[in-house]
N, C-alpha and C positions, 0 to 999 in steps of 0.2 A: 784747302780753299774750296768754296762752293760757289756755284752760279745761281743767282736769284733773279728770275725773270720778273719783269714788271708787267702785270696783267693790264689789259685795256680797261681803264676805269674813267668814266666821264667826270664823276665828282668823287675823288678819293676821300675817304674818311679822314678827318683831321686828327683822330686819336691814334698816336703811334703804337699803342699797345695791341692793336688788333692783329699784328703780325707776330707778336712775341711767341705764342704757343707753337706756331708752325716753325719758326726759326730755331727755337730751342731744341727741336728734335734733330737738327742737323749735327753732324759729328765734327764740325770744325768752327773756327772763330774768325776766319777771314772770308770775305765774299767779293765777287765782282757782279754788279748788277748788269742785266742784259735788257735792252729795250730796242724798239724798232728805230726810233730817231730821237734826237735831242734838239728841242727848241728852246723853251724858256726854263726848263728844269723843274717846273712845278710838280709834276707827278713823281719825278725821280726824288725830289726832296722829301716827299711824304714817306717813301720807302727807305730812304737813307736814314731818316730820323727813327723809323720803327726798328730798323736793324741795329742802329746804335743803341737804342733803348734795350735791345736784347743782347747787348754787350758784344756785338759783332764789329769787326773792323772792316769797313767798306774800302777796299783798296783802289777800285776803279769802276767806271761804268763803260760798258761796251755797247755801241749802237751801230746800226747799219749806216745811218746817215747822221752826221753832226752838222747842224745848221751853222754853228760857230758864230752866232749873232748875239748871244748873251754870254757874259763872263761865267767861268766855271772855277770853283775853288778846289778841284780835284782832278785826277787823271781821267781823261775822256779818250777812249779808244774807239776807232770807227773804221769802217770799210771805205767810206767816202765822206768828203766834206762838201757843203753846198757850193763853195767857190770852185771846186774841181768839177762838179757837175755842170755848173754854168759854163766854164771854159770849154768843156767837152761838147756841150750843146751848141756853142758858138762855132767851134771847129767843124763839127759834123753837120751843121745847119739843121739840127733837130728842132730848134725853136727860132722864131723870127727875131729880128733886132728889137722890136717893141717888147716882146715877152722877156727877152734876156735883160733889157734895160729895167723893166719893172722888178724882176727878181733881184737884180743888182741894187736897186733902190732899197728894197726890203733888207737885203743883206748888209747894206751900209749903215742903216739905222732902223732896226726892226721895231723899236719902241715907237718912234715917230710914224713909221709906215702903218703899224697896227692902229695907232690912234686915228690917223687920217682915213682908215678904212673901216672904222667902227669897232676896232678892238679895244682892249683895256688900256693900252698905251703905257703900261708900267709892268715891272716884274715883281 
């Protein structure tokens, strides 16, 4: 198994073949993607598609923080989930009630929250 990190890309290329030569040099056919956080999965899906095109089996994605606000069709491993962070922030008083409520509103319906705050409002 190999770990494939997802580089920070603002506008990932839609062509899944751009990773193929790099991946083909790896010595195995199963990978775990590694990223900093999971939100809508858009950047991750570009890399999953490229790795699949290179005939790799993507067995999971590991992230530091999983927002858990959008559905996932594969194993998502994380150090923390947004809900856990909110709970701890409330317990420790790290954020005010208003801030926690806003984050909870986002977490309960990220698509609607995004649309209401100028985001795309769709996945």
